[in-house]
N, C-alpha and C positions, 0 to 999 in steps of 0.2 A: 073869911070864907075859905073853905077847904077846896083846893084845886083837884081836878079830876086825876091828874097824874099821881097825887099823893094817895088817893083812894085806890088807884090801880096798884100802886106799890104795896099797899097793905094786903090786897088780895093775892098778889103774886107771892108774897111771903107765906101766906096761908097755904097756897097750892104747893109751894116748894116744901113746906114742912110735912105735908101729907106724903109726898114722894120720898122724903127722908125716912118717915115712919115705915112705909112699905118696904124700902130697901133694907132697913134694920130688921124688920120681921122676917124678910126673905133670907137674910144672912143667918139669923138665929136658927131658923128651921133647917137650913142647909147644914149648919154645924152640928145640930142635935140629931137630926134624922138622916141627913145625907141626900135629901131630895131638893132638886132645883125647881123652884116655882117661878113662872114668869110674873113680872110685876102687874100685868094686866089681869091676872087671876086673883089678885089680892085686893079686897075692898074693905074700907074701914067706915062703919056707920054706927052712930050712937055708942061710941066707945067699945065696939065689938069688931073683931076681925073676921071677915067672911072669906073662905077659900073656895074657889071654883076649880076643884081638882077631882081626880078619880077617887072613888070611895076607898080603894085599897090604900092610897096614900093618906087619906083622911084618918083611917083607922090607926096607921102608924103614928100620925101626929097626935091623935087623941090619947094614945097610950102614954105619951110623955107631955101631955097638955100642961100640967102644973109646972114642970121643969121649964118648958118653953115660955109660959106666962111670967115666971119669976125672972128669967133672963131678959124678957122684953121690958119688964118693970125696971130692972137694973139699968138697962141701956137708955130707955126713954124717960125715966123718972115719973113725975106726977101725971104727965099727959099720956101715959101708956094705956093702950086698950086693956080692958079688964076681962074680956072673954074671947074665946076662939071657937069659931064654928065652921 
């Protein structure tokens, strides 16, 4: 029988990996565009990154979308998000 602490450890690892993904995405956008985005404004759902930022910044990011996505894929590998919105 699986103990509760083992299940909680599995879920804590999943949550931690989401934070690592967000931090990596934030660093890549910062290097590419020069914009610092708070972690609370980055959401990952269904393999898509959603940014809750001003439209002016979104336009700058979307201009270099392909470059950002390729760097994200290099950094995170197979589990990298495939779209940016």
